[in-house]
C-alpha positions as CSV (number, residue, x, y, z in Angstrom):
1,M,-7.3,-42.4,86.9
2,R,-8.4,-44.3,83.8
3,R,-9.2,-48.0,84.0
4,Y,-7.3,-50.2,81.5
5,E,-8.5,-53.6,80.6
6,A,-7.0,-56.4,78.4
7,F,-7.9,-60.0,77.5
8,R,-4.3,-61.1,78.1
9,K,-1.1,-59.7,79.5
10,P,-0.2,-56.7,77.4
11,V,3.2,-56.2,75.9
12,R,3.2,-52.4,76.6
13,C,1.7,-50.3,79.3
14,P,-1.4,-48.6,77.9
15,H,-0.5,-45.4,80.0
16,C,3.2,-44.9,79.5
17,Q,4.0,-47.4,76.7
18,A,6.8,-49.1,78.8
19,E,7.4,-52.7,77.9
20,Q,7.8,-53.8,81.5
21,I,4.5,-55.4,82.7
22,G,4.5,-57.8,85.6
23,T,1.8,-60.3,86.6
24,L,0.3,-59.5,90.0
25,L,0.3,-62.4,92.5
26,Y,-2.2,-62.1,95.4
27,G,-2.3,-64.0,98.7
28,M,0.5,-65.5,100.7
29,P,2.6,-67.6,98.3
30,V,4.9,-70.3,99.3
31,F,8.3,-69.2,98.2
32,S,10.4,-71.4,96.0
33,P,13.6,-70.6,94.2
34,D,11.6,-70.3,90.9
35,L,9.1,-67.8,92.4
36,E,11.9,-65.8,94.1
37,A,13.7,-65.5,90.7
38,R,10.5,-64.4,89.0
39,V,9.8,-61.8,91.6
40,K,13.4,-60.5,91.4
41,S,13.2,-60.3,87.6
42,G,9.9,-58.4,87.8
43,E,7.9,-61.0,85.9
44,I,5.8,-61.4,89.1
45,I,4.8,-58.6,91.4
46,L,3.6,-59.5,94.9
47,A,0.3,-57.7,95.5
48,G,-0.5,-58.5,99.1
49,C,-3.4,-60.4,100.6
50,S,-6.2,-57.8,100.4
51,M,-8.5,-58.5,97.5
52,T,-11.8,-56.8,96.5
53,G,-12.9,-59.1,93.7
54,D,-12.1,-56.3,91.2
55,D,-8.4,-56.2,91.3
56,P,-5.9,-55.7,88.5
57,A,-4.1,-58.7,87.0
58,W,-1.0,-56.9,85.8
59,Q,0.9,-53.8,86.6
60,C,3.4,-51.6,84.8
61,K,6.7,-51.7,86.6
62,I,7.6,-48.2,85.5
63,C,4.5,-46.1,86.2
64,G,2.5,-48.5,88.4
65,T,-0.6,-48.5,86.2
66,G,-2.9,-51.5,87.0
67,I,-4.4,-53.4,84.1
68,Y,-7.5,-55.4,84.7
69,R,-8.4,-58.7,83.1
70,K,-11.2,-58.1,80.7
71,S,-13.9,-60.8,81.0
72,R,-15.1,-62.7,78.0
73,K,-18.8,-62.7,78.8
74,T,-20.7,-64.7,76.3
75,E,-23.6,-62.8,74.7
76,P,-26.0,-64.7,72.6
77,A,-25.3,-64.1,68.9
78,T,-28.7,-65.2,67.9
79,H,-32.1,-66.2,69.3
80,R,-32.6,-69.9,69.9
81,N,-35.3,-70.0,67.3
82,D,-32.8,-69.1,64.6
83,L,-30.5,-72.1,65.3
84,P,-30.9,-75.3,63.4
85,E,-32.2,-78.3,65.3
86,C,-29.9,-81.2,66.0
87,G,-29.1,-82.9,62.6
88,E,-30.3,-79.9,60.6
89,R,-27.9,-77.9,58.5
90,Y,-27.7,-74.3,57.4
91,N,-28.6,-73.8,53.8
92,L,-25.8,-71.6,52.7
93,N,-27.0,-71.4,49.1
94,P,-30.8,-70.7,49.3
95,G,-32.7,-71.4,46.1
């Protein structure tokens, strides 16, 4: 099965294109009337207590496809030597 990733909750399932994506909730939540209503509506899907550290964040309510949260790992855009020192400015119009 293909792995789907997104930075935020998608509007459509990347597999079946359904617009019914629920947020997975892991662990043993304390139920409240608000949580119960959100589970009944499908906005929240209870995912159980077992976690691996690489678990989907959302799930399609139609086909069951899991969608993983894509991490925003920061990669250096430039080397430190290319950055101006404190107080220096970039010269945007070189002579």
